[in-house]
N, C-alpha and C positions, 0 to 999 in steps of 0.2 A: 808682776805676779810671780810667786815662787814656782819653779818648775816642779812637776809631779814627782814626789818622792815619799818615802815612808817616814812617818813621824809617830810619836806616842804622846798621849795627853796625861797630865798628872792626875786627873780624876780617876784614872785606872787604879790608883793606889790611895783612894780617898780615906780608907780606914787607917792607913799609915799616917795620914795627916790629921787624924782625930775625928773624922766624920763617919757616922754609922746611920744607915737607914733602919727602919723597924724590923727588917728581915735579917739584920746582921748583928754580930756581936763585936765589941771592941777588940782591936788587934793589940797584941803585946808589942808588936813592931812599931816603932815610932821613927818617922822620917823627917828630915829637914830637906830643903831644896837640894842641898848638895848630894844627898843620898839618891834622889830621883835622877839627877844629872849623872851620877856615877853609874846608875843602872843603864841609862841610855848609852853612855860611853861603852859599857861592857858589851852592849849589843850592836855596836857600830852604828847607832842611830845618830844622825847629825842635825836633826830638826826635832824640837820639842814644842808642845803647846802647853802653856802653864795656866792653870785655873787661878784667876786673880783672888778668888776667895781664900786661897791658902798663902797669900803674899801680903806683905806690908808695903803700901805704896811709898811710905816715907823712907824705906830702907832698901828696897829691892835693887836700885841702881848701884848701891854700894855693896851689895852682896858679893863676897869674894868668890864663892863657887860659881855664880852666874858670870862674873867678870872673867874667870878662868875658862869657863865654857865658851864664851864668846871669843876670847883671844885664841883658843885652840881651833877655831873654825866652826864651832857649834852655832846654830841659829835658833831663834826663839820667837814664837808667836804667843800672844796673850789671848785668853778666852775669858770674857767678862760676863757676869750676870748670874752665876750660880747662887741660889737655886731657882729663882723665878724672875730674873731680869727686872722689868718694870711692872710685873704682875698684870700683863695684858693691857697696860695703859692706866691701871688704877694706882700706880705708884711712880709717876713720872719723875719725881724728885730723885729716884734712884739713878737716873741717867746722868746726874751730875758727876758721879764717881767714874762713869765711863769716860768722861772727858779727861780726868786725871790719868786713866790708863791709856788713853790715846796719846797723851803727852809722853808717857813712859814708852809706849810702843815706838814712837818716833825716835826717842833717845836710843833705843835698842836697835834701830835700823830695821824694824819689822815692817814688812810691806802691807800687812793687814792685821786686823783684830776681829776676832769672832765675838758676837754678842748673842744673847737670847732675849726675847721679848716677854716670855711667860713660861709656864710649864703645863703639865698635864691637867692641873686643876682648873686651868683657863679653857680647856678644850671645848666645853659645851657652851661657852659664852659666844654670842654672835660675832663672827670675825669682823664684819663691817663696823660694828660698834667699837671694837677694839682698835681697828685701824684709824678710825676718826680721832680717837684719843691720842694715838701714838704718832700719827703722821707729822704734826707740826714740830714736835720735839725731835723726832728722827731727822727731819729736814735740817734742823739746827745742828744736830750732832754730826750729820753728814758734812755740812759746811765746815765744821770744826775739824773733821778728819781730813777733808780735802786740803785744807790749809797746812796740814802737817804731813801731807803726802802718804797717808795711811788709808787703805781701803777697809771697809766694814763688810764682814760676812755675817748674815743672820742665820742662826741654826734653827731648823725645825725641831723644836724641843718638846715634841708630843703635845704642843699647844695648838697646832694647825696642821691640816693636810698640806703636803708639799705643793700641789698645784695652786692652792689658795695663797700660800705664802709667796710662791714664786711670782704670781701675778702682782701681788703687792710690791715686791721688790722691783720688778721691771717697770712698774708704774712711775718710779722715780727717774727713769731714763738716765741713770748715772753709771759711768764706768767704775765708780768707786763703791758701788753697793752691789753685793751678790749674795749667793746662797752658800751656807755651810750645810751640806747634804748629809744628814745622819740616817744611816740605813735602819738602825734599830728603832728609832723614834718614828720613822716613816711606817714601818711595819706595825707598830703599836696602834696607829690611828687608822689602819686599814688600807693604806696606799698600795698600789700595784707597783712594786719595786722594779720588776722586769720591764714594765711599760715606761716608767720614769727614766730609767737609764737610757732608753731609746729616744725619748721625746724631749727631755730638758735641753735648753740651750746651753751647750758646754761652756761657752764663754762667760756665762753668768754663775757657774759653779766655782766658787773661790776656794772651797775646802770640802773634803769628804771626811766623815767620821765613820770608821769601819767598826761596827758592833756585830757580835755574834750572840744572839739571844734566843730564848724560846718562850713560848706562852706557858704560863703556869696552868696545868690541867684543871685546876679549880677556878681559873680566871673566867669570868663571863665572856662569851664569844660575841663578836660584832665589831663594827668599825668605830664605836664611840666609847670604848672602854680602855683608854690608855692608862688609867690609874690602876695601880696594883703591882704585883711582883712579876717582873719580866727579866729573869736572871740571865747574866752572861754565862755562856757555856764554852766548852772547848771549841776553838775555831774549826770550821768544817763540819760541825754537828749542829743540832738545833734547827730553828725555823728560818734563820737568815744566814745565808752563805755569802760572805763579802767578796771572795775572789772572783767569781764570774761576773758580779756586778761591776767591780773595779775594772776588770778586763774589758768589758763592754764600753765603759766610759773612756778608757784609754784608747780603744779602737776608734772612738769618735773624736779623739783629740784632746782629752783631758790634760791640762797642764797644772792642775792644782795639787797641793799636798794632800796626802791621805793619812789621817791620824788614827791609830788604834785608840779606842776609848772603851774601857770596860766599866759597866755599872756593877751593881751588887752581884756577887758570884753565886752560881748554883751550889747546892749543898755538896760539901766535900772538896771543893776546888780552892786553890790558893793563888794569890795575886802574882807572885813571881813566876810560878809554873805556867799559868795561863798567859801572862804577858809574853814570856819567852816563846811559848808555843805559838802564839798569835803572830809574832814577828817571823818565825820560821815558816809558818803556813803561808803568809803573804809573800815572802821571798821565794818560796818554792813554786807557788801557783800563779804569781803575777810578775811583771817586770820590775816591780818596785824594789828599791834597795835602800 
């Protein structure tokens, strides 16, 4: 398991990679992987998590920027499944590409790969029905990962409440399967984050994604409304404050990486400014470096 340190996910700059939600406008800034790695280097970040949706599996291992990053001591984890993984078990064929990215993870020397099983549009579908569909294929994927010495972390992707997903993960009784704990997505489905950072088995948290978001004032209230606009705000403001949550996890022995991941930004904010500010915020208020 990677020791706990600060990372940043390439989804934070999704507009730069050509992706826009309906709440966003296209960016004039266009990035390649090299630009993202240059940004990480400029911030003295040594660990990045890369969305496979923005990468070509046939070319990534030959990418000169990634090779230079790795040779210089940078480390890479892959994050598979954007935007909706296997659609809560309704598109199991999608998991075939996860095998390809597990192979690439092994080539990169990555100790784990993060996956998602669905997204917010799956939230109201009965969890047990989804798990029945997913379990056989996930068991096979897990065997594939174990053979390559790569762990799998499953993100709570606003498709499930964390306690329900955590119970599913632990039911496999595998040291190679754990949780990618996303604070923002947990908040979106009505979880009690303060309780979770006290109660979750630290050994089963393989990764943390630190989001700072707020509820849109026009958003319906309640624990079953993860669909909608939940904009990223300046870290230390909004409805989710990552630093105290991270510090509590670290007090309890967290050894997993903590990745900054920004979703669509609140009005008037810009990616470079908020990402830089998020790094400074976490370095100032937590032991992460």
